C-alpha positions in Angstrom: 0.0 0.0 0.0 1.3 3.5 -0.9 1.3 6.0 1.9 1.1 9.7 1.7 4.5 9.8 3.3 5.9 7.6 0.6 4.4 9.7 -2.1 6.0 12.8 -0.3 9.3 11.1 -0.2 9.0 10.2 -3.9 8.8 13.8 -5.0 11.6 15.0 -2.8 9.8 16.5 0.2 11.2 19.5 2.0 14.0 17.5 3.7 14.9 15.0 1.0 17.5 15.9 -1.6 16.9 14.6 -5.1 20.3 13.0 -5.4 19.7 10.8 -2.3 17.2 8.5 -3.9 16.3 5.3 -2.1 15.2 1.9 -3.5 11.8 2.8 -2.0 11.5 5.9 -4.1 12.0 3.9 -7.3 9.5 1.3 -6.2 6.9 4.0 -5.6 7.6 5.6 -9.0 7.2 2.2 -10.6 3.9 1.7 -8.7 2.5 5.0 -9.8 3.4 4.1 -13.4 1.7 0.8 -13.1 -1.4 2.5 -11.7 -1.3 4.9 -14.6 -1.1 2.1 -17.1 -3.9 0.2 -15.4 -6.3 3.2 -15.2 -5.5 4.1 -18.9 -6.5 0.6 -19.9 -9.8 1.0 -18.1 -10.5 4.0 -20.3 -10.9 1.7 -23.3 -13.4 -1.1 -23.8 -12.0 -4.0 -21.9 -12.6 -7.1 -19.8 -14.0 -5.0 -16.9 -16.2 -2.3 -18.7 -17.9 -3.0 -22.0 -17.3 0.5 -23.4 -14.5 1.6 -21.0 -14.6 4.5 -18.7 -13.6 7.2 -21.3 -13.3 10.0 -18.7 -10.3 8.3 -17.2 -8.3 9.2 -20.2 -8.3 12.8 -18.9 -6.5 11.7 -15.6 -4.6 8.5 -16.1 -1.5 10.1 -17.5 -1.0 12.6 -14.7 1.2 10.2 -12.6 3.2 9.4 -15.8 4.2 13.0 -16.4 4.9 13.6 -12.6 7.2 10.5 -12.4 9.1 11.5 -15.7 9.7 15.0 -14.4 10.9 13.8 -11.0 13.0 10.8 -11.8 16.6 10.5 -13.0 17.7 10.0 -16.6 19.2 6.7 -15.7 15.6 5.3 -14.8 13.4 7.0 -17.4 14.2 4.5 -20.3 13.4 1.5 -18.2 10.2 3.1 -17.0 9.2 3.7 -20.6 9.6 0.1 -21.4 7.8 -1.2 -18.4 4.9 1.3 -19.0 4.4 0.3 -22.6 4.8 -3.5 -21.9 2.3 -3.4 -19.0 -0.3 -1.2 -20.6 -0.4 -3.3 -23.8 -0.3 -6.5 -21.8 -3.5 -5.4 -20.0 -5.2 -3.6 -22.9 -4.5 -6.2 -25.5 -5.0 -9.2 -23.3 -7.0 -10.9 -26.1 -3.9 -11.0 -28.5 -2.9 -14.2 -26.7 -5.9 -15.9 -28.4 -4.2 -15.3 -31.8 -0.8 -16.6 -30.8 1.4 -16.2 -27.7 4.1 -14.8 -30.0 1.8 -12.1 -31.2 1.1 -10.9 -27.7 4.8 -10.9 -26.9 5.8 -9.1 -30.1 3.3 -6.2 -29.5 4.4 -5.7 -25.9 8.1 -5.6 -26.8 7.5 -3.3 -29.8 5.4 -0.9 -27.8 7.7 -1.0 -24.8 10.6 -0.2 -27.1 8.6 2.7 -28.7 7.8 4.1 -25.3 11.5 4.1 -24.3 11.9 6.7 -26.9 8.8 8.5 -25.9 9.8 8.7 -22.2 13.3 9.9 -23.1 11.8 12.7 -25.3 9.4 13.7 -22.5 12.1 13.7 -20.0 14.2 15.9 -22.3 11.3 18.4 -22.6 11.0 18.6 -18.8 14.7 19.0 -18.3 15.7 21.3 -21.2 12.7 23.5 -21.8 11.7 26.6 -19.6 9.2 25.4 -17.1 6.4 27.5 -18.6 6.8 25.8 -21.9 7.9 22.2 -21.0 4.4 20.8 -20.5 3.3 22.1 -23.9 6.3 20.6 -25.6 5.5 17.3 -23.8 1.9 17.3 -25.2 3.3 18.0 -28.7 5.7 15.0 -28.2 2.9 12.8 -27.3 0.9 13.6 -30.4 4.1 13.1 -32.5 4.6 9.7 -30.9 1.0 8.7 -31.5 1.4 9.5 -35.2 4.9 8.1 -35.8 4.1 4.9 -33.8 1.4 4.0 -36.4 3.3 5.2 -39.5 6.0 2.6 -39.9 5.8 -1.1 -40.9 4.5 -2.3 -37.5 2.3 0.7 -37.0 -0.4 -0.1 -34.4 -3.0 2.5 -33.6 -4.6 0.6 -30.7 -4.3 2.4 -27.4 -4.2 5.9 -28.9 -5.8 8.0 -26.2 -8.4 9.8 -28.4 -10.1 6.5 -29.2 -11.2 6.1 -25.6 -13.7 9.0 -26.2 -15.6 7.2 -29.0 -18.8 7.5 -26.9 -18.3 11.2 -26.2 -19.8 12.4 -29.5 -19.8 16.2 -28.7 -15.9 16.1 -28.0 -15.0 14.1 -31.2 -16.8 16.2 -33.8 -13.6 18.2 -34.3 -12.1 15.1 -35.9 -13.6 16.2 -39.2 -10.9 18.9 -39.2 -7.9 17.5 -37.5 -8.5 13.7 -37.3 -7.7 12.3 -33.9 -4.6 14.5 -33.5 -5.9 17.7 -32.1 -8.2 15.6 -29.7 -5.0 13.7 -28.5 -3.3 17.1 -27.8 -6.4 18.3 -25.8 -6.4 15.2 -23.7 -2.7 15.2 -22.9 -1.8 18.9 -22.4 -3.7 19.4 -19.1 -2.3 16.2 -17.8 1.3 17.3 -18.6 0.6 20.5 -16.7 -0.9 18.8 -13.7 1.9 16.3 -13.7 4.4 19.1 -13.6 2.5 20.8 -10.7 2.1 17.5 -8.8 5.9 16.9 -9.1 6.6 20.5 -8.1 4.3 20.4 -5.1 6.5 17.9 -3.4 9.8 18.7 -4.7 12.3 21.4 -3.9 14.7 21.7 -6.7 15.8 24.7 -8.8 13.7 23.7 -11.8 10.8 22.4 -9.9 9.3 25.0 -7.5 5.8 26.1 -6.8 3.7 26.8 -3.7 0.2 26.1 -5.0 -1.9 25.1 -8.1 -3.2 28.7 -8.3 0.1 30.2 -8.5 1.1 27.6 -11.2 -2.0 28.5 -13.2 -1.3 32.2 -12.9 2.3 31.6 -14.1 1.0 29.8 -17.1 -2.1 31.8 -17.7 -1.4 32.6 -21.4 -1.0 29.0 -22.5 -3.9 27.7 -20.3 -6.1 30.6 -21.4 -5.5 29.6 -25.1 -6.2 26.0 -24.1 -9.5 27.1 -22.4 -10.6 29.0 -25.5 -9.7 26.0 -27.8 -11.6 23.7 -25.5 -14.7 26.0 -25.5 -14.5 26.1 -29.3 -14.3 22.3 -29.3 -17.5 22.0 -27.3 -19.4 24.6 -29.3 -18.3 23.1 -32.5 -19.3 19.7 -31.3 -22.7 20.9 -30.3 -23.4 22.6 -33.6 -22.0 19.7 -35.6 -24.2 17.2 -33.9 -27.2 19.4 -34.4 -26.3 19.8 -38.1 -25.8 16.1 -38.8 -28.8 14.9 -36.8 -30.9 17.2 -39.1 -29.1 16.5 -42.3 -31.2 14.9 -45.1 -29.5 12.1 -46.9 -29.2 12.2 -50.7 -30.0 8.6 -51.0 -31.0 5.6 -49.0 -29.4 2.2 -49.4 -30.8 -1.0 -47.9 -28.0 -3.4 -46.9 -28.3 -6.9 -45.3 -25.2 -7.9 -43.3 -24.7 -11.6 -42.7 -22.9 -12.6 -39.5 -22.2 -16.3 -39.8 -20.0 -16.5 -36.6 -17.7 -19.2 -37.9 -14.4 -20.4 -36.5 -11.8 -18.4 -38.3 -9.0 -21.0 -37.7 -11.0 -23.9 -39.1 -10.2 -24.9 -42.8 -10.7 -27.6 -45.2 -13.5 -28.5 -47.8 -16.1 -29.5 -45.2 -15.7 -26.3 -43.2 -15.9 -24.2 -46.4 -19.0 -26.0 -47.5 -20.7 -25.7 -44.1 -19.9 -21.9 -43.9 -21.2 -21.5 -47.5 -24.4 -23.3 -46.7 -25.0 -21.1 -43.6 -24.2 -17.9 -45.5 -26.6 -19.0 -48.2 -29.4 -19.7 -45.8 -28.9 -16.5 -43.8 -28.8 -14.5 -47.1 -32.0 -16.0 -48.4 -33.7 -15.2 -45.1 -32.5 -11.6 -45.4 -33.8 -11.5 -49.0 -37.3 -11.5 -47.7 -36.8 -7.9 -46.7 -35.8 -6.9 -50.2 -32.3 -5.4 -49.5 -30.4 -3.6 -52.2 -27.2 -5.6 -51.4 -26.0 -8.5 -49.2 -22.7 -8.3 -47.3 -20.5 -11.2 -46.1 -17.6 -10.5 -43.9 -13.9 -10.7 -44.5 -12.8 -14.1 -46.0 -16.4 -15.4 -45.4 -16.1 -17.5 -48.5 -12.5 -18.9 -48.6 -11.9 -20.5 -52.0 -10.7 -17.8 -54.3 -13.6 -17.0 -56.7 -11.4 -15.1 -59.2 -8.8 -17.8 -59.3 -11.1 -20.8 -59.9 -13.1 -18.6 -62.4 -10.0 -17.6 -64.4 -8.2 -20.9 -63.9 -10.8 -23.6 -63.4 -9.4 -27.0 -62.5 -10.2 -29.5 -65.1 -7.4 -32.0 -64.6 -7.8 -35.7 -63.9 -5.0 -36.2 -61.4 -5.3 -39.1 -59.0 -4.9 -38.6 -55.2 -6.3 -36.6 -52.3 -4.8 -33.3 -53.5 -6.5 -33.5 -56.9 -9.8 -34.7 -55.3 -9.6 -31.6 -53.1 -9.0 -29.3 -56.1 -12.1 -30.9 -57.9 -14.2 -30.4 -54.8 -13.1 -26.8 -54.3 -13.9 -26.1 -58.0 -17.4 -27.5 -57.6 -17.9 -25.3 -54.5 -16.8 -22.2 -56.4 -19.2 -23.1 -59.3 -22.0 -23.4 -56.7 -21.1 -20.0 -55.3 -21.2 -18.5 -58.8 -24.6 -20.0 -59.5 -25.9 -18.8 -56.1 -24.6 -15.2 -56.9 -26.4 -15.3 -60.3 -29.7 -16.4 -58.7 -29.6 -13.8 -55.8 -30.9 -10.9 -57.8 -28.9 -8.3 -55.9 -25.2 -7.5 -55.6 -23.3 -9.6 -53.1 -20.2 -8.0 -51.5 -17.9 -10.7 -49.9 -14.5 -11.0 -48.3 -12.7 -13.5 -50.5 -9.0 -14.2 -51.1 -7.8 -13.3 -54.5 -5.4 -15.5 -56.5 -3.1 -14.0 -59.2 -0.8 -16.1 -61.4 2.7 -15.7 -60.2 5.1 -13.7 -62.5 7.0 -15.9 -64.8 4.5 -18.8 -64.7 2.1 -19.8 -67.5 0.4 -22.8 -65.8 -1.8 -22.2 -62.8 -1.3 -25.6 -61.3 1.9 -27.7 -60.7 2.1 -31.4 -61.5 1.8 -32.0 -57.7 -1.5 -30.1 -57.5 -0.1 -27.0 -56.0 -1.0 -23.4 -57.1 1.4 -21.1 -59.0 -0.3 -18.1 -57.5 0.2 -15.0 -55.3 -2.5 -14.5 -52.6 -4.3 -11.2 -51.8 -6.7 -10.4 -49.0 -9.6 -8.9 -51.0 -13.2 -7.9 -51.3 -15.2 -8.7 -54.4 -18.5 -7.3 -55.7 -20.4 -10.1 -57.4 -23.2 -8.8 -59.5 -25.0 -10.0 -62.7 -23.3 -13.3 -62.5 -19.7 -12.1 -62.4 -17.1 -10.2 -60.4 -18.1 -6.6 -61.0 -15.3 -5.1 -58.9 -12.5 -6.0 -56.6 -10.4 -4.4 -53.9 -7.0 -5.7 -52.7 -6.1 -5.0 -49.1 -3.4 -2.3 -49.0 -2.4 -2.1 -45.3 -1.6 -5.7 -44.2 -1.4 -6.7 -40.6 2.4 -6.6 -39.7 4.0 -9.9 -39.0 0.8 -11.9 -39.3 -0.1 -11.0 -43.0 3.0 -9.3 -44.2 6.7 -9.3 -43.3 8.9 -7.7 -46.1 12.3 -8.1 -44.2 13.1 -11.8 -45.0 16.6 -10.8 -46.0 17.2 -8.3 -43.1 15.8 -10.5 -40.4 15.9 -14.1 -41.7 15.6 -15.7 -38.1 12.5 -13.7 -37.3 11.1 -14.4 -40.7 11.5 -18.2 -40.3 10.2 -18.1 -36.8 7.0 -16.4 -38.0 6.7 -18.7 -40.9 7.2 -21.8 -38.7 4.3 -20.5 -36.5 1.9 -20.7 -39.4 1.7 -17.1 -40.3 0.4 -16.5 -43.8 1.9 -13.8 -46.0 -0.4 -11.8 -48.5 0.6 -9.5 -51.3 -0.4 -5.9 -50.7 -2.8 -4.0 -52.9 -2.1 -0.4 -54.1 -5.3 1.2 -55.2 -8.1 2.8 -53.0 -10.8 1.1 -55.1 -14.3 2.7 -55.2 -17.2 0.3 -56.1 -20.4 1.5 -57.8 -23.7 -0.3 -57.8 -26.2 -0.2 -60.6 -28.3 2.4 -58.7 -25.3 4.7 -58.4 -24.1 4.1 -54.9 -20.4 4.6 -54.6 -18.7 2.9 -51.7 -15.3 1.5 -50.6 -14.5 -1.5 -48.4 -11.5 -1.2 -46.1 -10.6 -4.7 -44.9 -10.4 -5.5 -41.3 -8.0 -3.2 -39.4 -7.7 -0.9 -42.3 -10.4 1.2 -40.8 -8.2 2.1 -37.8 -6.0 4.2 -40.1 -7.5 7.6 -40.9 -5.5 8.3 -44.0 -6.7 5.1 -45.8 -10.4 6.0 -45.3 -9.7 9.5 -46.3 -8.1 8.1 -49.5 -11.2 6.2 -50.3 -13.5 9.2 -49.9 -11.1 11.4 -51.9 -11.4 8.9 -54.6 -15.1 9.2 -54.7 -16.6 6.8 -52.0 -19.8 8.1 -50.4 -20.1 5.1 -48.0 -17.5 3.0 -46.1 -18.3 -0.7 -45.8 -15.7 -2.3 -43.5 -15.3 -6.1 -43.9 -13.8 -7.6 -40.6 -13.1 -10.9 -39.1 -12.2 -10.5 -35.3 -13.7 -13.9 -34.3 -10.3 -15.4 -33.7 -10.0 -13.1 -30.6 -12.8 -14.8 -28.8 -13.2 -11.4 -27.1 -15.9 -8.9 -27.2 -13.5 -6.4 -25.8 -11.2 -6.8 -28.9 -14.2 -6.3 -31.2 -15.3 -3.2 -29.3 -11.9 -1.7 -29.3 -11.8 -2.1 -33.1 -15.3 -0.6 -33.5 -14.3 2.4 -31.2 -11.6 3.4 -33.7 -14.0 2.9 -36.7 -16.3 5.5 -35.1 -13.7 8.2 -35.9 -13.5 7.3 -39.6 -17.2 8.2 -40.1 -16.8 11.6 -38.2 -13.5 12.4 -40.0 -15.0 12.0 -43.4 -18.6 12.7 -42.6 -19.7 9.5 -44.3 -21.8 6.6 -43.1 -20.0 3.4 -42.2 -21.4 -0.1 -42.2 -19.4 -2.9 -40.5 -19.9 -6.3 -41.8 -18.3 -8.8 -39.5 -17.9 -12.5 -39.0 -18.8 -12.3 -35.2 -19.0 -8.6 -34.2 -19.2 -5.8 -34.0 -21.7 -5.6 -36.9 -23.3 -2.2 -36.8 -23.8 1.1 -38.7 -22.1 4.3 -37.7 -23.5 7.7 -38.8 -21.5 10.7 -39.9 -21.9 12.1 -36.4 -20.3 9.1 -34.8 -23.4 7.5 -33.4 -23.4 3.7 -33.4 -26.6 2.1 -34.4 -28.1 -1.4 -34.9 -25.3 -3.4 -33.1 -25.8 -7.2 -33.6 -25.1 -9.4 -30.7 -21.5 -10.5 -30.9 -20.5 -14.2 -31.4 -24.1 -15.0 -32.6 -25.1 -16.2 -36.0 -27.8 -14.0 -37.7 -28.4 -11.1 -40.1 -29.7 -7.6 -40.0 -31.0 -4.9 -42.4 -29.6 -1.4 -42.4 -31.3 1.5 -44.2 -28.1 3.3 -44.8 -28.2 7.2 -45.3 -25.9 8.3 -48.2 -24.4 11.7 -48.1 -22.6 12.5 -51.3 -19.7 14.8 -52.1 -21.9 16.7 -54.6 -24.2 17.9 -51.8 -22.1 17.8 -48.6 -18.6 18.2 -50.0 -15.6 16.8 -48.4 -14.4 17.5 -44.8 -11.2 19.3 -44.1 -9.7 16.1 -42.8 -10.7 14.2 -46.0 -8.9 16.9 -48.0 -5.7 17.2 -45.8 -5.6 13.7 -44.2 -2.9 13.5 -41.5 -1.4 16.9 -42.2 -2.2 18.1 -38.7 -0.4 15.2 -37.3 2.7 16.1 -39.4 2.4 19.6 -38.2 2.4 18.5 -34.6 5.4 16.3 -35.2 7.4 19.0 -36.8 6.6 21.4 -33.9 7.6 18.7 -31.4 11.0 18.2 -33.0 11.6 21.9 -33.5 10.5 22.6 -29.9 12.8 19.9 -28.5 15.8 21.1 -30.6 15.2 24.7 -29.4 15.0 23.4 -25.8 18.3 21.7 -26.2 19.8 24.9 -27.6 18.4 26.9 -24.8 19.9 24.6 -22.2 23.4 24.7 -23.9 23.3 28.5 -24.2 22.2 28.9 -20.5 25.0 26.6 -19.4 27.6 28.7 -21.3 26.4 31.8 -19.4 
């Protein structure tokens, strides 16, 4: 149990000199960081609270900033790794259902990223003048949030803004800045309060204050600007919600989503056949409501329709492999016949097969395929594939690992653990139905990246239909964390989103960020959504759609410039 006296000793006290740090001091600092990580995890959907306690995101980071300001450089890097490792261990507990290696990889990567974050935050608190240091720390946090999801292993889960997906008034500003300004608004007051909390108990030359009031007065210009910006955020949110709640759609589109709740790990002909029969049955039930389109989730139908249509297997080879090829060919032919008879477009997640470069024969003598695989969505209409989208942003390590030559040991380790590599697509495809509905289909976790959905809308999409399969997680929390991020894509681009999933969270999200018509997760069924369509011709494009993550780039540049200026300031001051 942490006593008030221990906390006082942690932050120096009136009689304790900073250079005389006890083992107990380090333990209390570590304990405060662990509490911060725990409460931050509670802000998001998780194993305790269905939708998380979003308000905690405004308080959970205060101990983190206080500890970073108070602790020594020699400890801050280790604290960063511990914080990142523990937070993602709690927050992403469901990753172990995918593979223990995936869980460990994420924790190590995020822990390593936070070493750099904590060092940068410490540099800001040590080098910058006190009245600017907390502002620079907030800039650094936003830069970290952006950069940490912009490289090969980019992983937006845990970004603080996403905890506020239910706070619709606060998130409306996302149509201008994406999640980035919201991140800044969440972090800045906590950096300030962390600085004050540290100063309240410490007596060092760069960490002095008598009261919170005096600290506010000393920073009244910055805090005043923050208050004005926060007031603008509230007013803008209220007016935006009012506008979009009254907005009249240009068109209405009736969509039936089929949630077949299949085991995503099970394979083989019998499984594919069973899933197909369930999908057919549920689709025919939904057809009684006369929808304009049927949606099946990511990889709902596994045999590649384009491959077996372009390269039908007609051989007479003997043995189990060739019997399998013939059975799969019949299954694909059955799908094509079903699609022809349905009478409405069918949008499905279905792997794509493309003949490998340099090969002329689709099948080897042993019955193997000479093909490259893509995670894709196909629009099947009028008895044929009317359009196809190939997933651009593949899941790192599990779907894509381009560093075979750089890290051969890791590549072989991943391959030996049954990870399957896909080829990435390159185009933000926009589908169009016969009645003029233009939509795009980000696949699975592609809808957690703002820039991708902005690309789709910039390319002409008036509707986003996400195709997801999170069933492997076995966790409603994992599915809700994913859905929470998808909410922002609708607000950012002011477009309706429909989520068609294997097992959840199947729902519709309005341009104001309201989640409607959630299907019960991990339960087979279907539902009809009357989807409002807001076109670019009538409503234009949002600022975010036009500029994408430019605000994040601006924050990142400001962070680096501010940190560099702070270093220069410190060096000049030392020379004097």
